[in-house]
C-alpha positions, 0 to 999 in steps of 0.5 A: 944166669951163669952160678959164677955171676956177682949178681947171682951170687948177692941175690943168693946170699940175700935170699939165704940171709932172710929165710934163715932169719924168717924160718925160724919164726915160720917153724915156732908159728906152726908148732904154736898153731898145731898146739892151738888146734889140739888144745885150745877149746873153741871159742876160748879166745872168744871168751878172753875178748870183752864182749863188746865187738868194737872194745875186743877190737881195741883191746885185740891191737894191744895182744902183741904185747902179752901174746908176742908174735912176728910177722912170720909166725903170726899168720899161722897162729891167726889162721888156727885162731880164728878157726877156733872162733877169734872174730875176724876183725879181732884176728887181723887187728891182731895179726897187724899190731903183734909184730911192731907191739911186741916187746923185743921190737919195742927193745931194738926200736929204742935201741937202735935210735940213739938220741931220739929213742923214745919218740921213735918207739912211741911214734912207731907203737902209737901209729901202729895201734891206731891203723891197726884198730882202725882197720879192724874197725872197717872190717868189724860188720864184713862177713868173714866168708868176704874176707877168708879164703874159701877153704878157711871159711868153710870150717868156720860154723855156719861159714856159708860157703859152698866149696867142698871141705878140705879133705884131712889126708894126716894120720890124725886119731879121731879122738885124741884124748883116748890115745896116749900122746894123742893130742901132742901127736895132733899137734905136731902133725897140725904143725907140720902141715902148716909149715910146708903149707906156710912155708910154700909162700914165704919161700916164693916172696923172699926169693922176691925179695932178694932179688929187688933188695939186691938191685943197685938201681933200687939203691940209687933211687932210695938214695935219690928221693930221700931229701922230699918226705912228699916223695921219700914217705912213699918210697920208703914204703915200697922199699920196706915192702920189697925188702921183707925185713923182720920187726925185730931188727929192721930198726938197726938197718934204717937208723944209720941212714942219716939222708933219710927224714925221721918221718920217712924212717916210721914209715918204713918202721909202720908199713914193712911189718904189716905188708911185704912181699912175703907176707903178700904171699902169706896172707893169701894162704888165709884171706880172699885176694881182694881182701889182701889187695885191699890190705896192701893199698889200705895200709899204704895209704892210711899210713902215709897220711898219718906220717903228715901231722906225725912228721911235726912231732918227730922233727921237734927233737932235731930243732 
């Protein structure tokens, strides 16, 4: 591919745009994960949640309103919280819901949809909550070692995974409390390690997203299935997966397209923040590939099915 090729320029512009949009959130998430590792006592999050595990999952679905993190930043945060004792079912529920049940996302969604702002905002919040809690309840009784990647599960108390523990090559002082600024140094070095590892997966996802999002064929395909919800709903979820937009800005991009129904737009806005190309690679740094595939197809089917009854509610304001 020649550098003078217009198609290459389009891909490059899209790549830089997505990268610059997501990289600050990756940095923020890894900084938060570093400070969690250095300052948060083990099982602290577990103690904050209700003792009843089922009730804890329901509460975890609302944590995004208190601890707002976008989808780019949530993965390193979840990684540290799980190591600190947060139950995996609660972690996954929070991970999937936080990018949507997030004050910034709520405001952006409300602002983007003129005329149906309240209906679309509430629909996005309620569907996201129902979906994420349902997924959390499904994996509630599954052993963590069947969900988490081996090197993450091995670091949990009683992880029971027969793998060699990761060798910590970072020059962190063993007893940080006895050294002035030791915990801060530990937090920053942990953030550095997480940023490099997470960033690698993020860049791979951005390259794929930029390549597909600039394809004229793909854009023509979206226009072709817009008139039929049975095709448009799954089609827009696939489109959200490929575009890999940030949850704080995706509503403005999709709201302006008058050819699409509100139902297909809702499917786009719920599935995208939970699963897209870049998240596919980011999730793989924490979870087993089988579980990531379960999320890809499970969320796709669940959101698609929920959109059928939801379409009745959404189309009422247009009548």
